[in-house]
C-alpha positions as CSV (number, residue, x, y, z in Angstrom):
1,M,0.0,0.0,0.0
2,I,1.4,3.4,-1.0
3,N,1.4,6.2,1.5
4,V,0.2,9.1,-0.6
5,E,1.1,11.8,1.9
6,R,4.7,10.6,2.2
7,K,5.0,10.3,-1.6
8,V,3.9,14.0,-2.0
9,E,6.3,15.1,0.7
10,S,9.1,13.2,-1.0
11,E,8.3,14.8,-4.3
12,E,8.2,18.3,-2.7
13,E,11.6,17.7,-1.2
14,E,13.0,16.5,-4.5
15,F,11.8,19.6,-6.3
16,K,12.7,22.1,-3.6
17,M,14.6,25.1,-4.9
18,E,17.0,27.2,-2.9
19,I,17.5,30.9,-3.8
20,K,20.2,33.2,-2.4
21,L,20.4,36.9,-3.3
22,L,23.8,37.9,-4.6
23,S,23.3,41.5,-5.6
24,K,20.5,44.0,-6.2
25,D,20.4,47.5,-7.6
26,K,18.2,49.7,-9.8
27,A,19.4,48.0,-13.0
28,K,19.3,44.3,-12.1
29,V,19.1,41.6,-9.6
30,R,21.4,38.5,-9.4
31,V,20.5,35.4,-7.4
32,H,22.1,32.0,-6.9
33,V,19.6,29.2,-7.5
34,K,20.1,25.6,-6.4
35,G,18.1,22.4,-7.1
36,T,16.9,23.0,-10.6
37,T,17.8,22.4,-14.3
38,A,18.7,24.4,-17.3
39,A,15.3,23.4,-18.9
40,E,13.5,24.9,-15.9
41,M,15.6,28.1,-16.0
42,N,14.9,28.4,-19.7
43,T,11.1,28.1,-19.1
44,Y,11.3,31.0,-16.6
45,R,13.4,33.0,-19.1
46,R,10.9,32.5,-22.0
47,T,7.9,33.2,-19.7
48,I,9.4,36.6,-18.6
49,L,10.2,37.5,-22.2
50,D,6.9,36.4,-23.8
51,K,4.1,36.2,-21.2
52,L,4.5,39.1,-18.7
53,P,2.2,42.0,-19.5
54,A,3.4,45.6,-19.8
55,M,2.1,48.9,-21.2
56,A,3.3,50.3,-24.5
57,I,2.0,52.7,-27.2
58,D,0.2,50.6,-29.8
59,T,-1.4,53.1,-32.2
60,V,-1.0,56.9,-32.8
61,E,-3.5,59.3,-34.1
62,F,-1.8,62.3,-35.8
63,L,-3.7,65.6,-35.7
64,E,-0.7,67.5,-37.1
65,N,2.9,66.6,-38.0
66,S,5.0,69.1,-39.9
67,S,8.3,67.7,-38.5
68,A,11.1,66.1,-40.7
69,L,9.9,62.6,-39.6
70,Y,7.1,60.8,-41.4
71,D,4.1,59.8,-39.3
72,E,5.2,56.1,-39.4
73,M,8.7,56.9,-38.2
74,L,7.5,59.0,-35.3
75,A,4.9,56.4,-34.4
76,H,7.6,53.8,-34.3
77,R,9.7,55.9,-32.0
78,L,6.7,56.4,-29.7
79,G,6.0,52.7,-29.6
80,L,9.5,52.1,-28.2
81,V,9.0,54.6,-25.3
82,V,9.2,52.6,-22.1
83,L,6.1,53.2,-19.9
84,K,5.8,52.6,-16.2
85,T,3.1,49.9,-15.9
86,D,0.3,49.5,-13.4
87,V,-0.8,45.9,-14.2
88,E,-3.5,46.0,-11.5
89,S,-5.5,48.8,-13.2
90,Y,-5.7,47.6,-16.8
91,F,-6.9,44.5,-18.7
92,I,-5.4,43.0,-21.8
93,R,-7.8,43.9,-24.6
94,E,-8.8,40.3,-25.3
95,N,-9.9,39.9,-21.7
96,C,-11.7,43.3,-21.4
97,K,-15.5,43.8,-21.3
98,C,-15.2,46.0,-24.4
99,K,-14.1,42.9,-26.3
100,G,-11.1,44.7,-27.9
101,V,-12.9,47.8,-29.0
102,G,-10.9,49.9,-26.5
103,C,-12.0,51.6,-23.3
104,A,-10.6,53.1,-20.2
105,R,-10.1,49.7,-18.6
106,C,-7.7,48.5,-21.4
107,T,-6.5,51.6,-23.2
108,L,-4.7,54.8,-22.0
109,D,-4.4,58.0,-24.0
110,L,-1.3,60.1,-24.0
111,T,-1.2,63.4,-25.8
112,L,1.6,65.5,-27.3
113,D,1.2,69.1,-28.5
114,V,4.5,70.8,-29.2
115,E,5.7,73.6,-31.5
116,G,9.3,74.3,-32.6
117,P,12.0,75.2,-32.5
118,C,12.8,72.7,-29.8
119,M,13.8,69.1,-29.1
120,V,10.8,66.9,-28.2
121,Y,11.3,64.4,-25.4
122,A,9.2,61.5,-24.0
123,E,8.6,63.4,-20.8
124,Q,6.5,65.9,-22.7
125,L,3.8,63.2,-23.3
126,K,0.8,64.0,-21.1
127,S,-0.7,60.9,-19.7
128,K,-4.3,60.7,-18.4
129,D,-3.0,58.3,-15.7
130,P,-0.2,59.7,-13.5
131,A,0.8,56.1,-12.7
132,V,1.7,55.3,-16.3
133,I,4.4,57.7,-17.6
134,P,7.6,57.4,-19.6
135,V,10.4,55.8,-17.5
136,H,13.2,57.5,-19.4
137,G,11.9,61.0,-19.8
138,K,14.8,62.2,-21.8
139,T,14.2,59.8,-24.6
140,L,14.4,61.9,-27.8
141,L,11.4,61.7,-30.1
142,V,12.0,64.4,-32.7
143,K,13.7,67.7,-33.4
144,L,11.4,70.6,-34.5
145,L,12.6,73.6,-36.4
146,A,10.8,77.0,-36.4
147,N,7.1,76.8,-37.4
148,Q,7.2,73.0,-37.2
149,K,4.5,71.3,-35.0
150,V,3.5,67.9,-33.7
151,K,0.1,67.2,-32.3
152,L,-1.1,63.7,-31.6
153,I,-2.9,61.2,-29.4
154,A,-1.1,58.0,-28.6
155,H,-3.1,55.0,-27.4
156,A,-1.2,52.7,-25.0
157,I,-2.4,49.2,-24.2
158,L,-1.4,46.3,-22.0
159,S,0.0,43.3,-23.8
160,S,2.9,40.8,-23.7
161,G,6.1,40.1,-25.6
162,N,4.2,37.4,-27.6
163,E,2.6,40.2,-29.6
164,H,5.7,42.5,-29.8
165,I,9.0,42.8,-27.9
166,K,8.1,46.4,-26.9
167,F,5.6,44.9,-24.4
168,S,8.3,42.8,-22.8
169,P,9.2,44.2,-19.3
170,G,12.8,43.0,-19.3
171,I,15.0,39.9,-19.6
172,M,16.3,37.0,-17.5
173,Y,19.5,35.3,-18.3
174,Y,21.4,32.6,-16.5
175,Q,24.7,30.6,-16.4
176,G,25.8,27.5,-14.6
177,Y,27.2,28.2,-11.2
178,P,31.1,28.1,-11.6
179,N,33.0,25.2,-10.1
180,I,36.6,26.2,-10.1
181,K,39.6,23.9,-9.3
182,I,43.1,25.2,-9.0
183,A,46.2,23.0,-9.4
184,D,49.8,24.1,-9.1
185,V,49.7,27.3,-11.1
186,K,53.1,28.4,-12.3
187,S,52.2,32.0,-13.1
188,P,49.5,33.1,-10.5
189,D,50.0,36.8,-11.1
190,A,49.4,36.4,-14.9
191,I,46.3,34.3,-14.4
192,A,44.8,36.7,-11.8
193,G,45.5,39.6,-14.2
194,I,43.9,37.9,-17.2
195,C,40.5,37.4,-15.6
196,P,38.2,40.2,-16.9
197,T,35.9,40.1,-13.8
198,G,38.4,39.8,-11.0
199,V,37.6,36.3,-9.8
200,F,41.2,35.6,-8.6
201,S,43.8,37.2,-6.5
202,S,47.5,36.3,-6.1
203,D,50.2,36.8,-3.5
204,H,52.9,36.1,-6.2
205,K,53.1,32.5,-5.1
206,K,49.6,31.2,-5.0
207,L,46.4,31.7,-7.0
208,V,43.3,32.2,-4.7
209,I,39.6,32.5,-5.6
210,K,38.4,35.9,-4.5
211,N,34.9,36.2,-5.9
212,K,33.6,33.0,-7.5
213,E,30.1,34.5,-8.3
214,A,31.8,37.1,-10.6
215,C,32.9,34.3,-12.9
216,T,31.2,34.4,-16.3
217,L,32.7,31.1,-17.6
218,C,34.7,32.9,-20.3
219,M,37.5,30.3,-19.8
220,A,40.3,32.9,-20.2
221,C,42.0,31.5,-17.1
222,V,41.7,27.9,-18.4
223,D,43.3,28.8,-21.8
224,A,46.0,30.9,-20.2
225,S,47.0,28.3,-17.6
226,K,46.9,25.4,-20.0
227,G,44.8,23.3,-17.8
228,E,46.2,24.3,-14.4
229,V,42.9,26.0,-13.7
230,E,39.7,24.0,-14.4
231,V,36.3,25.8,-14.6
232,K,33.0,24.1,-15.2
233,G,29.4,25.4,-15.0
234,S,27.1,23.4,-12.8
235,E,24.0,21.7,-14.3
236,T,21.9,22.0,-11.1
237,E,23.0,25.4,-9.7
238,F,22.7,28.7,-11.6
239,I,23.5,32.4,-11.3
240,V,20.3,34.1,-12.6
241,T,20.1,37.8,-13.6
242,I,16.8,39.6,-13.9
243,E,17.1,42.9,-15.7
244,P,13.9,45.1,-16.0
245,W,13.6,47.8,-18.6
246,G,11.6,49.9,-16.2
247,Q,7.9,49.0,-16.8
248,L,8.0,46.7,-13.8
249,T,10.5,46.2,-10.9
250,A,12.5,43.0,-10.7
251,T,10.2,41.9,-7.8
252,G,7.2,42.7,-10.0
253,M,8.6,40.5,-12.8
254,V,9.1,37.6,-10.4
255,E,5.6,37.9,-9.1
256,G,4.3,38.1,-12.7
257,L,6.4,35.1,-13.6
258,V,4.7,33.0,-10.9
259,D,1.2,34.2,-12.0
260,A,2.0,33.5,-15.7
261,L,3.2,30.0,-14.9
262,H,0.0,29.2,-12.9
263,E,-2.1,30.5,-15.8
264,Q,-0.2,28.3,-18.3
265,I,-0.5,25.2,-16.0
266,D,-4.3,25.8,-15.6
267,A,-4.7,26.2,-19.3
268,L,-2.8,22.9,-19.9
269,S,-5.0,21.2,-17.3
270,E,-8.1,22.3,-19.1
271,E,-6.9,21.1,-22.5
272,I,-6.0,17.7,-20.9
273,K,-9.5,17.4,-19.5
274,K,-11.0,17.9,-23.0
275,L,-9.1,14.8,-24.1
276,K,-10.7,12.5,-21.6
C-alpha cells in the first residue's frame, strides 16, 4: 500500500529550490539558484520575455505633423518609449469587457502638442493616468525647427512580448554556477590579471579564488593556464540575472512570472480534461 502523503512530501523535497540573493540595484538583480535544471531556467526566461504584461503605445492618431519625420517613423519611436506599468489597473484587450474595442479599462491615451524650434522628449507626453508615464523622460522623439509642429494622441495598451517585444518588461538570463579547481599554477599573477571580472587574487606564489560569483565562464584562465585551472558550470546550480527595462520592478517581474506559470498550467490542465 502506497502512503500518498509521504509520496507527495518526498516529491516536494525532490523539487525544492533554494534561492540566495547575490546583488541588487536599480538596474538588475542577481541570485544563486540551487536544485533546478537548465530546462526549468529556460522556461522562466521565456515566460518573462513572452508572457508578462506591460504597457506600450500601440497606435498613434496624428492631428498635425510638420516635422522632418514621417508619421510612421515618429509612431515607431513612440511605440518604443518605455512606460511605467500598473498591471492591476488595466486589462489585456482580449480579456476586457469591451471585447477589444478599446475603453478606459484597457486603453490609455497620452497626448503631445509641441511647436518648434525645440527638441521633443518623451517626458512631454501628457498621460491621463499619472501612474503610467515614460520611464526614461529624456528619450528623444523628434527635433522641431521653427514653425514645425507635432500634435497627436497616442493609445497605450497592456500586452505581452508574444505580440511585440516592446511589451516585454525585461529579460532574464542565467549561467551554470562556476565550479573552479586550481592545481599548481606556475604564473599566478598572470592568471589573476587575465581574468576580466576579478575572480582571482594572487600573492605572487599562489592563486586564490576571491569572488567566485563574478565568474562568467569565459574560460580565459583555463586557456592561459593550459589546464592548471579548471572551470565548469554546474548543471543543477545557476546564477540568474533579472534585468527590468523599467515598466516593472524586478520583484514585480518575479511575481508576474509565478502568475503566468500558474495560468499556463491551468490552461494545460483544461486542455487535458478535454481529451478525456
